[in-house]
N, C-alpha and C positions, 0 to 999 in steps of 0.2 A: 504494500500500500504506500502510495506517494505521500510524503509529509506535506501538510498544508504550509505554503510559504509564509514566512513571517512578514508582518506589516508594521510600519510605523504607527504609533497610536494616533488615531484620527483626532484632530483638534475639534473641540466642541463648538457650540454656537457662540460662546463668548469670544471666540477669535473674530472680533469685529470691532468697528469703531463705536465709541460711546454714543455718538449722535444718532446712530441707527436706533438704539434703544430709547433714547429720549424722544426722538420723533415718533416712534411707535406708540409711546405712551400718549403723546398728543393726538395721534390718529385715533387711538382707542377711546379716549375721552370724548372726542367729537363724533365718533361713529363713522369715521372716514374709511370705509372698507370697500368702496366700489372698485371696479376693475381698473388697474393701471397697466401701462405698457412701458417697459424700460428696454433700452437697447445698448449693447456693448459694441464700441467701435473705436477706431483710431482717428484722431483729428488730422494729423499730418505725418508723412514719412520723412525721416531725416535724409539729408543729401546722400548718405552712405547706404541707403536702402532703396531698392527699386520696387520691392513688394514685401508684404508680411505673409507669414504662413500660419493659418489658424491651428491652434493646438490647445489642449487642456479641457476639451469638452467632456471627456469621460469622467474626469475628476469632478467637474462642475455638476454633472448629473448625479454622481454618487452623493455629493454634498446635499443637493436638493432633496433627493429621496430619503436621506437619513436625518434631515433637519428636525431637531426636537431639543427642548431644554431638559436637562436632567434635574432631579430633585436637588442634587448638590449645587448645581449652577444657580438654580432659583433661590436656594438658601443663601448663597453668597450675595446675590443681587439684593436680597432683603436687607443685608447688613450695610449696604451703601446709603441707605436712608434717602434715596431720591426716587424710588419706585414704589407706587402704592400697592397695597395688598390685592385689590381687585385686578390691577394690571398684571401682577405676577401670576395670579390665577389664570388669566387669559393666556399668558405665555406658556403655561404648563400644558395647555391643550393645542398650542399652535403647531401646525404642520404646513408644509408647502403643498398647495392644492392647485397650482397653476399649470399653464401650458408653456412649453419652450420650443422655439424654432431656432435652428442653428445651421451654419455652414458645416459640412463634414470636416473633421480634422484632416489637415493636409491640403486645404484649399488656399491658394494665394488670394490675398485681398488687398484693398487699397484704401486711401483716406475716405472717411465718411461712410464706409460700407459696414453695416452691422454684421457681426459674425454670430451674434446670439441675441435673441429677443425673448423677454420674459413677459408673460401676460398672466396676471394674478391679482387677487385682492391687494390693495395698496400696501397694507402692513407687511404682507409676505414678500412682495416684490421689492420693497424697500429694505427689509432686514438683510436680504442676501447680497446686497450690493458689494460690500467690502470684500467678502470672501470670494465671490465670483470674479471680481477684478483681480484679486490676488492669484487665483488659479489660472485664469485665462491669460493674464498679462505675462506671467513668468514663462509658461510653456511656449506661448506664441513668440516671445522674445528669443528664447533659445532655439526653437525650431527654425525661426527665420534666419538666425545666424548660421545654424547647422546646414540649412539648405544652400546658402551661399558657398559654404565650404565644399559640400557635395558636388555642386555644379563646377567647381574649379578642379576637382580631382576625380574625373571619370575613370572608373576601373581600379581606383586605389582603395586599399583597406583603410578605413577610418575608425578610430577608437576613441570614445569619450574617456578622458583622463582627469576630469575636472572636479571630482568630489572634494578634494582637500582645499580647493580655493572657492568652492561654492558658498553661498551665504546661508549656511545652515543645512541640517540633515534633509529636510523635505526638499529644499532646492536642489541638492545634489542628486537625490533620487529622481525628481521630476526632470532634471536636465538630461539624465540618462535616457529617460523615456522620450523626451522631445527630440533629442538628437537622433535616436534610433528611428523614430517616426519619419524624420526628414531624410533618412537614407544612410546614416552611419552603420557600420558593420557590427559594432560590439561596444561594450562598456567595461571599464575596470571596477565599477561599483557593484559589489557582490549582491547586495540586497535588491538591486534592479534586476539581476538575473533571477533571483528567487521570486520576486513579486510580479514582474512583467514578462518573464521568459526571454529576456534579452540575452544574446550570447555574451559570454564573458571572455575577456582577453587581458593579459598582463604579462610582464616580464620579471624583472628583478630591480631592486634599488641599488644605488651606489653603496649603501651601508652593507649590503650582502657581500660585495666584493671586499670592502674595507675590513670586514670582520674576519676574513681569511688571511692566511699568512702571505699568499700571493694571488695574483689575478688568475693564473692558470688553475690553481686549486679551486678557486671559487667557481670557475666555469665548469670544471669536471663535477664538482659537488652538485651544482644546480641541474646539470644534465641527468645525473643519477637520480635526483629527487623528483624531477618532473620530465620524464623521458618523452611524454606525448606532445610536449610543447617547449622545445628548447630554443628560446630566444635570449641571446646573451647581450647584456649591456656592456659595451666595449670602451666607453670613454671616461671611466673613473680616473685614470692616470694619463694615458696617451692613446688617442683613438686608433691611430694606425698600428701602434705596437700591440694594442688589444686585438685588432684584426689579424695580425700575424700570429698571435697566440691561438686564436681560433683555428687557423690553418694548421698549426702544429698539432693541436689537440684533436682535431676532427678524425684523423685516421685511427687514433687510439680508441676514441669513443665508438667509431663505426665497428671496430673489431669486437666490441661488446654489445653490438646491436643498438647503439644510440646514435641518432642523427641530429645534427645541428640544423634547425629549421630557419633561423634568422638571427640577425644582429640588430641592435638598436643604437642609434646615435641620439644624444640628448643635449649637445652643447656645441658651441663654436659655429663656424661657417658650415652649415649642414650640407650645402651643395658641394663645396670643395672636399669635405670629408667623405661624402658619399662617393664621389668619383674615385678618390684614392682607395677607399675601402673596397669598392667594387673591383678595382684592378687587382688588389691583393687577394681577394677571395677567388676571383676568376683564375688568377695565376696559380693558385693553390688547389685548383680542381673543385672549388665550391661554388660553381656557377648557379646552382639551384638555391643557395642560401639567400634569403630575402633581406632587404635593407628597410628598416623601420625607423622613422625619425620623430622626435618629440622635442619640446622645449620652445616655448613662446611661439607656437605655430598658430597661424590663422589663414583665412582664405587668400590674403594678399601674399604672404610668404609662400604658400603652396603654389599659387599662380606663377610667381617669379621663379621658384625652383624648377617647376616642370617646364617652364618656357626656356630655361637654361639647359634643359636636358639632364637634370640631376637624376641618377638612376635609383630613385627611391620608390619602394613598392607600397608603402603605407605610412600613415601619420597618426600619432597620438596627439589629440587636441584637448587642452585643459582649461587653463585660466581664461583665455580669450573667448572660449566658447561658453563656459558656464556663467561668466559675468557679462557676456555680450559686450566686450570692453569698448568697442567703437560706438556703440549705441546702447547704453546700459538701461534704457527705459523707453517704453512706448508712450507717446502722448495719447493715452487712451482714456475712455470715459464710459460710464454706465449711466445713461440719462433718461429721465422721464419724458416720454414722447406723446403720451395720451393719458388722460384720467377722466373716468366717468363719461366717456364718449367725446370729450373735448380735447382738441389737439393742444399739446404743450410744447413750448419752444423757449429755450434759454437764449437770451440776447446779449449776454455779457461780452464785452469787447474782446475780440480774439478767440472767443469760445462759444460762438453762436451755434445752435444745433438746427437740424432739419426735423420738423415735427412729423407725427403720425407713424403708424405701423408700416414698415418698409420691406421691400424685396429687392434683391440685386439680380439683374439679368446680365448674363455674359454672352457676348457674341463671338463666334468662331468663324474662321475662313474654311475653305474646302479641305485644307490640310490639317484642320484641327487646332490651329494656332489662335490664341485669344486676340480679338480685334478691338475690344473695348467693352465697358460695362455701362449699364443704366441703373441709377438709383431711382426706384419708383415706389409708389404707394402699394401696399399689399393687395389692394383690390384692383389695381391696374394690371394690364397685360402689355408687356413690351417685347421687343425683338430679343431673342436670345434664350438661354437656358436659365431658369430660376435656381439660385444657389442655396437659399435657405429652405429647409424642410422641417416639418414638425417632428420632434424627437421625444416629446413628453406631453402627456395629457392628464390633467387633474393630478399632477404630482407623481405620475408613474411613467416609466419608459414605454414607448409604443412598440419597441422591438429590441432584441438583444443588440448590444453594441458590437461593431465589427472587431475582429481580432487586431492586435497591433500589427501583425504581418499584412493583413488586408489593408490597413491604413497606410502602411509603407508602399504597397503596390499602387494604391490610389494616388499617394503623394508623388511617386515617381512619374506617373502619367500627367499629373497636374503641372509639375515643374517643366516637363517636356513641352507642354502646350503654351508656355510663356513665350512672348516674342524674344528672339535671340538677344536683343540689346538689354533686356531686363535680366537675362540669365548671367550677364557678365558683370564686371566690377567698374567699368568705365562709366562716366556720366552718360545718361541716356534721357531722351525726352520722356516726360511723365506719361504714365499710362492714362488713357482717356476714360474718365468717369463722368457721364452726363447726369445731371439732376433733372428729373422730369418736370414738365410744366405744372402737373398736378401738385407736386411737392412744393414748388415755389408759390403756387396759389394758396396752399394750406398754410405756408409760413406767413403769408400776408394776412390771412384770416387770424392766425394766432397772435400776430403783432397787434392787430386792431383790438382783439379781446384784452390783451395785457395792458393796452393803453387806455382801456375803458371806453372805447369808441363803439 
């Protein structure tokens, strides 16, 4: 019997902002429980992003299905002396009973396009704001970065090495999922293998080499300990000397049935070292031994190394992936677009929103390449394929979620459908997103209402 994979303890409902609860108490006291529509979207893409990749929906749906206040959480809230007993009794029975429409994970999207829409009684739709943003923002951020790396490294093995530099345990776990979704081959994060079924990959640390009397002994010991995956880190002291030791040791290991599968470079000029190491290995009869590189790797370095013809077979990407270092946050929001049948629009300077329940239609050419999108009202029909579909009704999923491998296959096809300029790193004209005339008219109506006209 297969053991159930361990999971990080799921945060409770108190993982939210205080104002969600204070607003809920106000709604409760005024009986404001009519239907509200909120949408999650990104306002703008930074110059270093041509698209975003939707991710995190699976965890968002888990959160909504499981939403409830525990007795311990309610008891603690009572000690804060800001919440009334009747309101706490209301929270004890609160569940998410709304509907959710969303883009499938792995769908590229652009500014102003909602990737998730929540339709629910106002208190429920409001309460979930902070956690939904938290879940969707982070995985979308990392998946978008990972997709850029995947597009620059066709045919290369890519491994997530970022746990130690991620911003917390959950971030490290979700970064492994988001990068695998986007097309990475594996992760070094063991719990991600147990929880999500992501293939695991790893080599050795410099400390393993340093702990032995000499480098050759460390290599032999590691090969004996893990014969099914012998990848040796050769740059602890001198990279080329390390490669020469691998050549010297390989025949002795082979005589004992042990094969060296690869070597890893983790410092210095990776391109120059790779060329010299490849020459040493080839001259020593180790042409099948792969070269794997890590250390401050991102899509820009990968592009440059491969353009120079560096003979590198795969990359370990850590800090710059899990922190999305060149664009560490999305300018994203979860905003009220309709309440009690009335369109709602935020008009704040630089943060105005488009009101109403919306759909995104994507147009393709005959070759299946994206040609542009239209942001329309949900009741409209526009040219193209609608991207948001209902995934939850009355607080329950409508169908089982696709497997992570199914999402990977979908993502691969979606990335291939992007215009070539958007798949690269050079500046490109922005992708065309049209705002329908009906949305613009609804915005004018909402403006007149908010102005009291």
